[in-house]
C-alpha positions in Angstrom: 170.3 68.6 13.8 169.5 65.5 15.9 167.9 62.8 13.8 166.2 60.7 16.4 163.6 61.8 19.0 163.7 60.7 22.6 160.8 58.9 24.2 160.0 62.1 26.1 160.0 64.1 22.9 157.8 61.6 21.1 155.4 61.7 24.0 155.2 65.5 24.0 154.6 65.5 20.2 151.9 62.9 20.5 150.2 64.6 23.4 150.4 67.9 21.7 148.7 66.5 18.5 146.0 65.0 20.7 145.6 68.3 22.6 145.2 70.1 19.2 142.5 67.5 18.3 140.6 68.2 21.6 140.8 72.0 21.3 139.5 71.6 17.7 136.3 70.1 19.0 135.5 73.1 21.2 133.7 74.8 18.3 130.8 77.0 17.6 129.6 76.6 14.0 128.8 79.7 12.0 126.7 80.1 8.9 129.8 81.1 6.9 131.3 77.7 7.3 134.3 78.8 9.4 133.6 77.8 13.1 134.8 79.6 16.2 137.3 77.3 17.9 140.1 77.4 20.4 142.6 76.0 17.9 144.8 79.1 17.8 145.0 78.9 21.6 146.3 75.3 21.3 148.7 76.2 18.4 150.3 79.0 20.5 150.7 76.9 23.6 152.2 74.0 21.7 154.5 76.3 19.7 155.9 78.1 22.7 156.3 75.1 25.0 157.7 72.6 22.5 159.5 75.2 20.3 160.0 74.9 16.5 161.0 71.3 15.8 158.7 69.4 18.1 155.7 71.8 17.8 155.9 71.7 14.0 156.0 67.9 14.1 153.0 67.8 16.4 151.1 70.1 14.0 152.1 68.0 11.0 150.9 64.8 12.7 147.6 66.5 13.6 147.1 67.6 10.0 148.1 64.2 8.5 145.9 62.2 10.9 143.0 64.5 10.1 143.8 64.3 6.4 143.5 60.5 6.3 139.9 60.8 7.5 140.2 60.6 11.3 137.6 63.1 12.5 139.8 65.4 14.6 139.3 68.7 12.8 136.7 71.2 14.0 133.1 69.7 14.3 134.5 66.1 14.1 135.5 66.5 10.5 138.3 64.8 8.7 139.7 63.9 5.3 141.6 65.6 2.5 138.4 67.4 1.5 138.8 69.5 4.7 142.4 70.5 3.8 141.5 71.4 0.2 138.1 72.9 1.3 137.3 76.5 2.3 138.7 76.1 5.9 141.8 74.1 5.0 144.0 77.2 4.7 143.6 77.8 8.4 144.8 74.3 9.2 147.8 74.6 6.8 148.4 78.0 8.4 148.7 76.4 11.8 151.8 74.6 10.6 153.4 77.8 9.4 152.2 79.6 12.5 153.9 76.9 14.6 157.1 77.2 12.7 157.2 81.0 13.2 156.2 81.0 16.9 158.3 77.9 17.7 161.4 79.5 16.1 161.0 82.8 18.1 160.2 80.8 21.2 163.7 79.5 21.3 164.9 83.0 22.2 163.1 82.9 25.5 162.6 86.7 25.1 159.0 87.3 26.2 158.5 90.4 24.1 159.8 88.7 20.9 157.6 85.8 21.7 154.5 88.0 22.0 155.4 89.7 18.7 155.9 86.3 17.1 152.6 85.1 18.3 150.8 88.0 16.6 152.9 87.5 13.4 152.0 83.8 13.4 148.3 84.7 13.8 148.5 87.1 10.9 150.2 84.5 8.7 147.4 82.0 9.6 144.8 84.5 8.6 146.4 85.4 5.3 146.6 81.7 4.3 143.2 80.9 5.7 141.3 83.8 4.1 143.1 83.4 0.8 142.1 79.7 0.6 138.6 80.6 1.7 138.3 83.2 -1.1 139.7 80.9 -3.7 137.9 77.7 -2.9 134.5 79.3 -2.2 135.0 81.7 -5.2 134.4 84.7 -3.0 135.7 88.2 -3.5 138.3 89.1 -0.8 135.8 91.4 0.9 133.4 88.5 1.5 136.1 86.1 2.5 137.2 88.7 5.2 133.6 89.0 6.3 133.3 85.2 6.7 136.8 84.2 7.7 138.4 87.1 9.5 136.1 89.8 11.0 134.1 87.4 13.3 137.2 85.9 14.8 139.9 88.6 15.0 139.1 90.2 18.4 138.6 86.8 20.0 141.9 85.6 18.5 143.9 88.7 19.5 142.8 88.1 23.1 143.2 84.3 23.0 146.7 84.3 21.6 147.9 86.8 24.2 146.4 84.7 27.0 147.8 81.5 25.4 151.3 83.1 25.3 151.2 84.1 28.9 150.0 80.6 30.0 152.5 78.8 27.7 155.4 80.9 29.1 154.5 79.8 32.6 154.1 76.1 31.5 157.5 76.3 29.7 159.2 77.8 32.7 157.7 75.1 35.0 158.5 72.3 32.5 162.1 73.5 32.2 162.5 73.6 36.0 161.0 70.1 36.3 163.2 68.7 33.5 166.3 70.3 35.1 165.3 68.9 38.5 164.9 65.4 37.0 168.2 65.7 35.2 170.1 66.5 38.4 168.4 63.7 40.4 
């Protein structure tokens, strides 16, 4: 495994963490405390385009920057209290989601990537709903009502669209990188 990152890789990681912060602000608050956002869209695009190592690093940076209090999480929130709070499991789940999707993305097999995207989404929901139930002291049925049911249809559609878009971006990016390498 390569220890150092190139300037190009560092730039992609930084831009991806910033993209995640921007997509986190596209949020509709709900009374249950878990807002509707486009975060999973950003996670999928980042994971497919950057693949496992760089995408996971971008998600870790996003999480760490938000954890130290910079208001980059949904609804301009930040701090450790968000990570250990009711919605923090979803943010932690984004890291695991990125690991899974990024790993599968290296195969460049579209069908495996689509399956991986939905596996990653399921993992994020398991971690997110579990933390919501534990922190808010809710029975699992109420945690599902507040942290799963309102989002699942939107997320099933969004991650599929994100995967299609990301695959096109990745193909174009690869073509551009190869063109620049030859020049």
